[in-house]
N, C-alpha and C positions, 0 to 999 in steps of 0.2 A: 753479311757476317752473321754467325750464330749468336743468339742471345747468351749472356753469361749463364753458366750453370748455377742453379740455386745453391746456397751455402748454408751450413749451420754456423751461426755466429758464435764467437767466444762467450757472448753473454747468455747464450741459450743453455738450459740445463735439461738434458733429455732423460726420460724415465729409465731407471736402471733395468727393468725387465726387458727393455728393447736391446740391451747390450751395447748401447752407443755411448762411448766414453767421450764426454765433452767437459770443458772446464767448468767448475762449479762456482767460480767467483763471479759475482754479478755486482756491478757498481750500484750502490744504493742511491736512488734519486729521491729527492723530497717529493711529497705529494703536491700536485697542482693546487693552487689556492682554492679555497672554497668558492663555489659559484657565486658571482655577484648577481643582484636582481636584474635579469635581462628581460627586456620587453620585445619579443620577436614580432616581426611583420608576418602576415599570413598570406600565402599565395596558393590559391586553389589550383589543383592540377588540371582539371578538365573544364572546358567552357560550358558543357552541359552535363548530362548524366555520364558516369564512367562507362567504359565499354563493357559489353557482355550482358548487362542487366542482371537482375536478381529476382528471386521468388520469395514469397513470404511477407509478413507484416513490415511496416516501416521500421527502420533502425532507430533506436534511441541512443544518442551519444552519451557515454558515461566516462567519468574520470575519477579514479580512486584517490585517496589522500597521497598515495605513493606515486601518483602520476601514471597509473595504468589506464590506457585508453581502450575502450570497446565501443561497438556500435558506430564504426567509422563509415558513415554514408557518403561523406564528402572528403576524399583524401586530399591532403594539402602539405605544403612545406611551411615549417616555422623557420623564418629567416632571421639569423642573428648577425648583425653587422658589427665589425670591429671599429674602434675609434679611429684607427689608422689602417685602412686596408692595404695589404701588400700585393694584391692581385691573385692570391691563392684562394681556393674554394674547396670545401668538403661537403659531400652529401652523406648524411648519417642515417642509417637504418637501425633503430633500436630493436632489441629482442623482445621476447615474450612468448616463445613457443608457438607462434602463429595463433595464439589465443587472446593476446592483448599486445599493446605497444607500450613499452616502458619509456615514456616520453621525458622523464626527469633523469633517472639514473644513467640511462644510455642515450639520452637526448640532450636536454638543456645543460646538464653538467659537462657533457663533452664539448658543447658549444662554448662554454665558459673558458676552458683552457685554450681552445683553438682561436677564439677571438683575441685572447691575450697575445697570440703570436701574429696577429694581423690577418688571420684567415677568416673569410666569410663562411659561416656555417649554415647549412640547410638541413634541418631535421625532418625526415620523411615520416608523416603519419599515413601509413599505407593501409589499404583495406585488408581485413582479416578473412581468409578463405572460407571459414566455416560459418559465415554470417549470411548465407543464402545466395551468394554470387554464383551465377551459372558457370562461369569460367574459373571456378575456385582455384584450380591449380596454377593459373597464370596471373591472377589479379595482383598479387604483390609485385611481380616483375613488370606487369603493365604500368603500375604506378611508378616503379623505379626508372624504367626507360623514359617515361613521360617527364619525370622530374629532371633527369639528366639533360634532356632536350630543352626543357623550359629554362633551366639555368644557363645553358649555352645561348639560347635565344635572347636572354636578358643580361648577357655578360656586361655590356656597356653600362647598364643601369646600376649594376652591383659593383662595377669597377674591378672586374676579375678577368683572368685569362680564360677564354672559352676552351682552350685546349689543356688546361691544367687542373682538371677536376679529380680530387681524391675521393673515392668511395670508401666509407667506413661502416662496417656492420658488426653487430654484437649478437652472438647466439643465433636465434632464428633470423635476426637481421643480418647476420653473417651469411646466411643462406641467400637472403635477398640480394645482398651486394655481390656475393659470389656468383649468383645467377646473372647479375648485370655484367660482371666482368667476363663471363664466358658465353652469354647469350645476348649480348648487346645488339647484335645485328639481326637477330631472329624477329620476324614480323609476327607479333602476337596481338596486335590491334590495328584497326583501320585508322590511317592518319586523319586528324581532325583539323589541323591548321598548318601554317608554314613551319612552325617549330618542329613538326614531326618529319621534316626533310633533313634534319640535323642528326648527326651521329649520337648514339647513346653510350658510346664506349668511354669509360673513365680512363684517365691517364695512369692511374694506379689504384689498387684496392687494398684495404686493411681489414682483415677478418679476425675478430677478437673472440676467443672461445667459441668458434663458429660451428654451426650445424653444416656438415659437408655431405656425408653419405647417408643414404636411406637403405643401404644394404643390411642384411640380417644381423651382422656381428656388432657393429658399432653405431647403429642409428640411435638418435633421440626419438623415441617412439611418439611422444606427444606432438612434436613438430611434424613428423612424418604423417601421422593420422590427421592432424588438423589441416595440413596442406593437401594431401592426396586422397584422403578417405581410407577406408579399410578394404581389404581384399584386392590389393593392387598386384599387377603382374611384374615380372622381371624387367620387361622393356620399359615400363613406366618408372620403376625404381632407377634404372640406369639413366633415363632421360632427365630426371630431376636430381640426381646425385651430381654435385658440382665437379668432383674429381673426374668423372667420365666425360665432362664437357670442355676440359682444358684443351686449347688448340694453339695454333701459331699466332692468332690475334689476341690471345689473352694478355692483358697488361700485367706489369709487375705486381706482385702480391706480397704483403706483409702478414705474417701469421703470429698469433700469440695465444697461449693457453697455459694452464697449470696442470701438473700431474695428478693433483687431488680433486680435479673437477668431477663431482659425483652426478652431474646432470647430463652434460654432453661429454662422452668419452674423449680423452685426449688424442686417441687415434685419429679423430676427425682431422685435426691439424696436420698430423703426420701423413695421412693419406693424401691430403691436398699438396703437401710439400713434395711427396713422391710423384704425384701426377705432374706438377710443374717441372720437376727435375727431368722426368721422362720426355716432356715436350720441349726441354731446353729453354724454359722461360725463367725470367728473373724472379727469385723468391727468397725472402728472409724468413726464417723460422725461429721463434723465441719461445722456449718451453721452460717453465719454472716449477719448483717443487711444490709450493703452497700458494693458496689463494682461493680455491674453490671455483665458484661460478657466479656470474652476475655482479661482479664487484665494481665494474666501471672504473672510476678514479677514487674509490673509497678505501683502498687498502692502506694500512699504516705505512709510514715512511721506512720502517725497518724491514719490510717485506720486499725482497728484490723485484718481485713482479710489479711493484708500484712504479717502476722505471719505464713501463711500456709507453706512456705518452712521449717521453723524451726519445726513446728508441724509434718510435714511429715518425716523429718529426725529423730525426736524422735520416731515416729511410726516405721520407718524402723529399728532403733536400737532395739526397744522392740521386734520386730519379728526376730531378729538375722540376718537381711538382710544387714544392715550397721554395721560395727564393733563398739564396744563401745568406741574405742579410737578415733573415727572420731572427727575432730575439729568442735566445735559447730558454728552455724551461729552467727555473731556479728553485 
């Protein structure tokens, strides 16, 4: 049977210039509670050096007061376990324009609301392509594929369903998780152990104000240049634009963005929705009037876009990724 055709939900508000008339009423959800002090476990991705190697001096890891990570020589997962796990798991890729990893606002703060639902959260601290890696264009996806496989390999240890992994990505992290959703079967590193025999395909993906296209009209230039370098040709742009990689094995996708995003054009989410629709893949699109970029779960409760975690949880339940018994956000 064909997959359901993607739909524009009643809670989505599409930009007027696009001429799409959708309902403007959006149920206002309360903000998720402020993150509790979580102490994550650390899981190193690679048993030795990451694949591909790098040139230049040794990297010096740094972390700003805002939680921006740079100098990531040893990519890892920060693992947040809920008090009562329900079997669901989420792999989170923070954003940062491929120039840093926003480990708090788009990492641990997301783990906080997910663990409240009983979801085990894995925040990916992936390598940054511009830090001397020889395979610069593929190192973030190498880390994402490896992370998905490691999570599956250790599913019994974490008390999770190995087939129920939700991939969540923010901004450039949306490009990482969008790449995982569309290129999960592409071999971009040599296997290092038994875990690499497992699938890297997520059960569903959530792309939040994501970088999708590297085409000339709607690209986020910083993410494009940091990942691909400058002077790139059309074939490379197409290969690394997520919308051009959607296929019959792309899992269900949840998209969320705001019309006033001044960093990543809102057309990125629309282009991805259109690609999913053309491929007849399941996709929910939620666009809101206000919110900007990089807000994570920090929007005030009177902004309709603050409802996105609840909408995502509902989507994950509808796809069978989160169990129906999960406690709803309040």
